C-alpha positions in Angstrom: 63.5 84.3 77.0 66.5 84.0 74.8 67.1 87.4 72.5 67.8 86.1 69.1 68.2 89.8 67.3 71.2 90.5 65.9 73.5 93.2 67.5 75.4 95.4 65.4 77.8 97.9 66.6 78.4 101.1 64.2 81.8 102.6 65.2 82.0 106.3 63.7 84.0 109.7 64.7 80.8 111.4 63.4 77.3 111.1 64.5 75.0 113.8 65.6 74.4 116.3 67.3 77.6 117.4 65.3 76.6 118.8 61.9 77.6 117.6 58.0 77.2 115.4 55.4 78.9 112.3 57.2 77.1 113.0 60.0 73.5 112.4 58.7 75.0 109.6 56.4 76.0 107.4 59.4 72.4 108.3 61.3 70.5 107.0 58.1 72.5 104.2 58.1 71.8 103.3 61.6 67.9 104.2 61.2 68.2 101.8 58.2 69.6 98.9 59.7 67.1 98.8 62.8 64.5 96.3 62.2 62.6 94.1 64.3 65.7 91.7 64.3 68.6 94.0 64.9 69.5 96.2 68.0 72.0 98.8 67.2 75.0 100.3 68.9 76.6 103.3 67.8 80.0 104.5 69.4 81.4 107.9 68.5 83.9 110.4 70.1 82.0 112.7 72.6 81.7 116.5 72.4 84.0 118.3 74.9 85.3 114.6 76.4 81.9 114.5 77.9 81.1 110.5 77.9 77.5 109.3 77.9 75.1 107.3 77.0 71.7 107.7 75.6 68.7 105.5 74.1 66.9 107.3 71.2 64.4 104.4 70.8 65.6 102.8 67.7 69.4 102.1 69.0 72.0 103.3 71.6 74.4 105.8 71.5 77.4 105.7 73.0 79.9 109.1 73.3 83.5 108.3 74.3 86.2 110.3 74.7 88.5 110.7 72.1 91.2 108.9 73.8 88.9 105.9 75.1 87.8 106.1 71.3 90.9 105.3 69.6 91.5 102.5 71.9 88.4 101.0 71.3 88.8 100.7 67.8 
């Protein structure tokens, strides 16, 4: 079956588990954009340069090393 969902990629240097107003704003934005017709992927900087990926059920989060993040942008 063909997946007709719109895939949205959010590239942001601030995302949980970091703390701050910008972090909350981007996390809320990702939750707001998630619908039955969209898939959300967030690309952000990893803490301590430990790359990982995780799925929260609503969206996928990809934590990249700082230098990999800059190259991605």
